[in-house]
N, C-alpha and C positions, 0 to 999 in steps of 0.2 A: 235510825236509818244511817248511812254514811253520807258525810257531806263531801260530795267530789267539786272540787274548786281546781281549775286550770290542770288539770291532770293529777293532782295532788290528793291524798286521801287524809282526811282529818276526822280525829274521834271527837267528838265534844264532850263523851259520856255519855253513857244510858240512864234511864230512870232508875236503874238498881245500882249507881254510884259506880259502875266500873269503868276506869280511866286506860282505854287501849294504848292512847298515844304514850304515857308514861311505861306501860309494859313494853311495848315497843323499844322504846329509849333503852330500857334497862338491858334488854336481849342485845340489842346493838353495841351498847358500852360495855358488854362482857366480851363481846367479841372484837372489840377495838382493844382490849388489852394484848392481843398478840401484836397488833401493829405499833402499841406503846413501847413494847418490849425489843420488838426490829428499831423502832426510833432511836431508843437508848442505847442499843448495841450499836448503832452506826456512830452515834455521837463520840462513843469510846474510841472507835477506830480513826474518826474526825480529829479527835484531839491527840492521839497519837501521833499523826501526819504533822499537826501544826508543832508538836514537839520537837520532830524530828527536823521540820524545818528552821525552827529557832537555834536549835543545836548545830544545824550546818552552816546556819550564818555565823555563828561565834567561830565555828572553825576556819570558817574564809576569812574571817576578822584576824584570827591569830596567825594565819597564813601571810597576811599582808603586813602586819607587825613582824614578823619574823623576817621578810623579804627586805626588809629596810635594813638588816644586817647580817647576812648572811652569806659576805666575803669578808676578807680578812682587812681590806681597806675600809669598808664601811665598819666592822666591830671594833677592830685596833685603832684606837686615835693616838697618834704621838703628837706630843706637846713639842713646838720648837719655839726658842728663843733667841734673840738677836743682841748683841751688846751695844749695836748701833743701827736701831730699826730704820732710821731715816735716810740710811745708806744700802741697808740690805734687809730685807725681810725673807722669810722663807716658809716652806710648808713641808709636809712628810707624810707618806703613806704608810702601811704595815711593812714595807719591806725596809725602810730605812732603820739602821743599826742605833742602837743608845749609845751615842758618842758627841764628845765635840770637835768641831771642826774649826780651823783657823781659814778665813777668806780674806783674800787682797782683792782689791778690785782696782785694775789698770787702767780701764777704758770702759766706757758704756758703748754700746752699739748704736750705730747712727744710720738713716737713710740719707739719701743724697739730695741736695737742694741747690736749684738753679734759680737766679733772678735776673731779669731784664729789665730795661727801661720799658716803660710802656706807653701811657697816653694822659691826655689832661682830663679826658673824662671816659667815662665806662662806656658809653656809645661813640667814641670816637671811631672813625673808620679807620683800620690799621693795615688795607690793602687796597689797591685800586684796581686789580686784576685778578681773575682767577690764580690761585697759588697752591700748594703743597708745604708740608713740613715734615722733616726728617730728624728721627733722633735713634740713638740705639738705647738699650735697658739691658741690664744684666748679660752683655755682650750681644743682644739678638737686636737687628735692624727692625725699625718699624717707619712707615711711610703715613702721613694723612693726606690724601689728596681732594681735588676737586673744592679748595677751599674758596668760596664765591668771591668775587668782587664787593668791596664795600664792607666786608666782615668787620663787626665792631671788636674792641677788646674783650668785652661782657660776651658776645657771640664766640668768639674763640677760644675763651674759657669754658665755656659749654661745650665746644666740639670737642676738646683734648677730654673732658669727663665722661663724654657719653659715647665717643669712636671707639668702634671693636678693636681696633690697632693701639689704643693707648690707655683705654679705661681700666684695664687690669693691670697696669706697670705704673702709671704716674697719675699725679694728681696737679690740677691747675687751678690758681687761686690769685688774688690781686692784694696788694699793699699799698697803701696811699701814704703818702709822707706828707701831704699838706698841699700839695700842689701838684704833683704826678701820681698817677696810678701805675706801680711796676707788676710785671707779669712774674709771679712765682710757680714754679714746677717743683713738686717732690716726689721722689721714689717711694712707691708703695711700701717697699720692704728695706729692711734694716740689714746689715752685713756688707763687708768689703767687695763681695763679688756683685753688688745690686748697684753699680756705676751707671749714672744718666750723663749721655753726652749729646749735646745737641748740634747736627751735623749740617742741616742745610735748611734756611727757613723762608725759600724762595723769594717770593716779592713781598713779604710783610714787612712792615716799619720797621724792625728790628732784626738784625742778622744775627747768625748764632756767634759770631765774636761778641756781640754784646751781651752774652749771658756770663754771670759771673757764680763761680761754685762757693754759696756761703757755709755749705756744709757738707764735708766728705761722707760717702757711706762708707761706715769702718766696721769692725767687729767687736764685740765686747772682748775684754781681756781681764782674767782672773789666776791666781794661784790657789791652791788648795792645799793646806796645811805644808805649806813651805815647797811645792811644786808646781812648776819645775825649778829649780833650785837657781840657774841663771838669772841674772837680773834682767837678761835681755830678752827673755823667753816667757811666752804666758800660754796659758790654755784659753784659746778663742772660740767665739761660738757666734752665730749672725743674728745674735737677738738677745735681749737682757732679761729673759727668762729661760734660765739655764736648769734642764731637769735630767742630764743625761752624764753628768759628771760624777756625782756622789748618788749611790745605788738610793733609791727611795725618796730622795730629798729633791726639791724644786726651790733653786737661788732665785730671787727676784731682785736685780740690780736696780739700784735708784742713784747713786752717786759714786764717783770715782774718786779715789785719794792714794795715790801711790805712795806705798811704804806704811801705811796704814791698815792694821789687822782687825777684822771683826770676828768675834767667836760666834758660832752656832752651836746650840747645844740641842741635842734631840734626846727626850726620855718619854717613856711609856706615858700616856694620861692614864694611870689607874682608874681614875674617878670616873672617866667618861666610859670604860670598860665594864667597869662595876654597874653603871646604869644601864648598859645594854644587856648584862647578865640578869639585872633585875625585870627589865621587860620581858625577858624570856620567859622567868619564873611567874611573874606576874600573868602573862598571856595564856600559858600552861594551867595555871590554877582558876582562870575564869571558866574554862573549859571543863576542868575537873569538877568545881562546885556545881556546875549546873548538871553535868552527868549524876552528881550524888544526888541533888535535888529530884531529880526525875526517877531515881530507882532506890530512895531511902526506905528503910522499914522502920515504923514508929515503935514504941514502947511495947504496944501490946500485940506486935509481930504482925502488923497489917503493912502490905506493901504498897507502892505507889503506883501509878498507871503503867508506867514501864518497867518496874522492879523484873529483873529476871529475862527482860527483853535481849534476844541474842544480838542484835543489831547494834544496841547500845552499849552490851558487854564487850563485842568485836572493837567498837570504837575505843573504849575505854581501855582494854587491855593493850591495844597496838600503841596508843599512845604514852601507856606506864612502861611498856617493854622499850620506847626508845630511851623514856629518862633514866632506865634502870640499867640498861647494858652498856658495855664498852661500846666506844666510837665506832663507826663503819671504816676499816683501813686502819684502825689505831691497835697498838701493840701494849702489851703491858711491859711497863719499864722494869729493867733488870740493872740495879744499880752495880754490880759487880763488873758485867760488861758495858755498861752504860748503853745498851740498846733498848728500844722501844721507845715508846711516848712517855713523856715526864707526867702527862694528866691524861688520861684514857675514858675516864667515867667522870659523870659529874658528881658522884659520892666521895671522889678525892679534893674536889672544891667546897665540900661540906654542903652540898645540894642533895637533901633527902626528904623521901615523903613523912610526912609527921604520924606515927602509927599510934599515938597516945589518945587511948580512948577517951570521948570526953573533951579535948582540947579543939578551941576553936576553929582550929586549922586542920583538925583530923582530916588525913585523906589527901592533903594538898602538899606540895612542896614547901621545905623551909630552908631559909639558907643561914649555914652557921656562919657568921660575920668575923670570926677569928679566924678559922679555917680559909676561908676565901680571900681574906686580905693576907695571908701569909703566903699564899699562893701566887697571887698577884703581885706581891713583893719578890717572890723567889723567882718566877719566870713568866711573867705577863704574855709573852709571845706563845709558849706553850698552851696558856688557857684561851688565847686568842683561838688557836689551831682547834681545840677541841669544838668550840662552838662553830668557827666560821671557815675551818678548812674546807676548799671548793676544788674537789677533783685534784688534790694534791698528790703526784705520784712520786713514789721516792724508792730508791734500791737499798737493800741492806748490805749489798756486797760492791767492793770495789770492781769487780770483775766484770759487772754488765750494768748499764744505764737505762733507766726510764726515759723515753724520747717524747710519748705522745699518747694521747687516748681519741676518743670519738667523743666529745660532747653528748651526754643523754642516750648511749648506747654502751660505752664500757661503765662495768658498775664498780662502785666501790668495796673494797677489800682486800685481803692479804692473800698474794698468791703465790704458791711454789713453783719454782723455776728449776728445771734440769736442762742444760746447753752442751752439747757436744759440739767441739772444734776438732777438725784436723790439721790446724794449724794455720791453713790459707782461707777457710770460710767454715762459717757454722754448717754443721751436716745434717742436725736435726735438735729439736727444742719441745719442752713439752710444757704447759703453763697449766697447772693443777693437774697432770696428768693426761692432759687433752694436748694434742699432736697442733704445733703452732707452724705456721708458714716462714720460712727462712730462705734470706736472698743477701748472699754474700754474710756480712756481719751482722744484718738487721733482722728480727725477729718480731712476727706480728701475729696477735692473737685473733684467730678466726673464727670461734664459736664461744657460745656461752657467756658468761659474766665477764669475761676478757676479750671480747669482739672488741678488735679495733684498738688494742694497747700495742704500743712500739716499744720496743727495748733494743739495745745496740750492746753487742759484745764487745768490751775494752781489751780484755785479755788476748792476744792473738797466739798464744801458743797451745798447742795441741792437749786436750783434755776434757774432763767433762766437770762442768761448773755448775753448782746448785746453791741457791739463797732464794731470798722471796722480794717481791714487788709490792709495797703497799699504797693504794689508790684512796685518800682519805675524805671524808665528808662530813663536816662539822654537824651537831646537833641539831643547829638552825636548818642546814639543808635537808638533813635526813628526816625532820619533822616535816618541813616543807614538801618533801617529796610523799610522805605519807597521809598528809593533809589531801594534795591533790588527788591521791586515790579514793579517800574517804568520803570525799565531796564530788565526785565525778555524776554527772548528773546522767540520768537513766537513758540508754540509745534502744529505742523501741525495735531497731532492727537487729542489732545483735543481742539483745535482752541482757546486756550488760550494765554496769554503774556502781557507784559507792554503795555500802550497805545500806545506808539511810535511803539512796534513791531507789535500790531494788524493794526495800519495805514499803516505802510510800507508795510505789507502783502496785505491788501485791495487796496493799491496804485499799488502793484505789479502787482496784477490781473487787474486793469485798466490799466495798461500800456500794458499788454499781449494782452487785447481786442482791445485797439488801434493799435498795431501791427497787429493784425488779419485784422483790417480795412483797414490800410494801404496796407498790401499786398493784401487785395482784391480789392483796389482803383487802385493801381499799377497795377494788371492785367487787370481789366476793362480799363483802360486807353492803356496799350499795345493793346489790343483787337481793341479798337476804333481807334488808329492810323494805326494799319494795314488794318481795313475797311476804314479808309479815304482815304487812300493810294490807295485801289483798286477800290475806286469810282473814285477818281480824275485822276486813270490812265484809267478807261473806258472813262470818260469824255474828257481826253488828246486824246484817239486816235479818238472819235466820233468829236471833232472839228477838228481834223488834216483831217478827211475826209470830213468835210466840208469846210475847208479852201482849198482841194484840187480842191473840186468842185467848190470852188469860183474862183478860178485861171482859171480853165477850162471855166467858163462862161465868166469871163473877156476876154479870148482870142476868145472866139464866138464871144462876141460884137464887138471885137476890128474889127474882119474878117468882119463883117456886116458893119461896119462903111467904 
């Protein structure tokens, strides 16, 4: 008989040795093969998504690395030396020319300082009645009113340093000479225009005439490469940090000495530039190596989990295209007429993909050190431009000038221009064959990749002028833009995103459907198991009846015998 316990059906086995529990388990296990196949199938999709995420993380890391040197100033380091660093130091950005400059420092910029007699103690009162304090700074008058009776010297210092009419122009402090605390007022700014004049001290214990100017506000004075030539003339600035006299160069003036010349040398730091190039190559190779690992085919022709995956192939091809193609907005160099860009592709710098089968770096970028070193020696500025040009616009014609663009809107590239003028203004213009907006001598791109580009016609004679405008983006910036697109998260409202994000979303949908199938099969098998148990329970009861009858018959036959 079937043993019914807590609603479950169990078979302990019949007298003839039949184990129905094992039979049911076997039948259920056969049906579970379908669930196991679905679970294995789901794991495959899940692993693909995990690999997509790992690759996406590496591409974001690569983007972060490249953002560290995607402008000329970040990519191209200029080394600056001074023959007298105690008197003058300097720094340079990428705009600084490689050259030597002679600097003479005639005078350092200074702020105005006024000192008055004070009090024998900081807590000594300096006024017996409510009063005021008037002064002018940089030609503008200021008044501090309502200074309370009994205000101490220390209290007055705090009033000066915190009052809205003085805290942004002067700073108060005290000087102790061993017996008396003197009030010191400093102008906050250097330069001859920032004079401090005490005009009225009211009923304070010291008057305006008690203040002595111990330091006059003056400009710094320098001569650059012997200019100005007159011994009585100087280049003057209201600061000791001068960054607008020599293009790209910042001079830090420390000590003046008339008649003493300091030599400042500016050279390209090729070692630092090369280090940035190596970072670029390394970051590209990390992503390439990961893609190779995901898509490799073994010696027996067996592919990896993502071999042939169109999303991975798309990422790989887009990144390879950037390293192989000419730079955006760059043109091949023509040595005959000296037009174009000295270096317009990475291959010209000795940066190529290793195509040697069996090589440890097969499929990765390699640097030909000899070629790269020669390029850096020849023209480091051109090398830096190929990597770090940042929407640099340039006209190839003297008839018109590139003036502006809209960052993020105007695209990098080479644009053909046709400009027609009647001699009084531009009458029509096209950019890449598309009509542009004209106003006087100005032309503006109004559609397509040229949207927002500004151009000015320089030649005022009537005629038709043709040529090109190039807007350059270096390989670092180009790669960053592509990585931004490739790693774009999936937008469930627009159904858009990077290829890996789109595939991840699709694979999630597939896994959701697999989960539903697993749930359906699990429910079906549970029902099947219950049905089998009920059927075998009835069979068990029937066999029990037959076994009982068999026993009765055997007994009857025994009696007949």
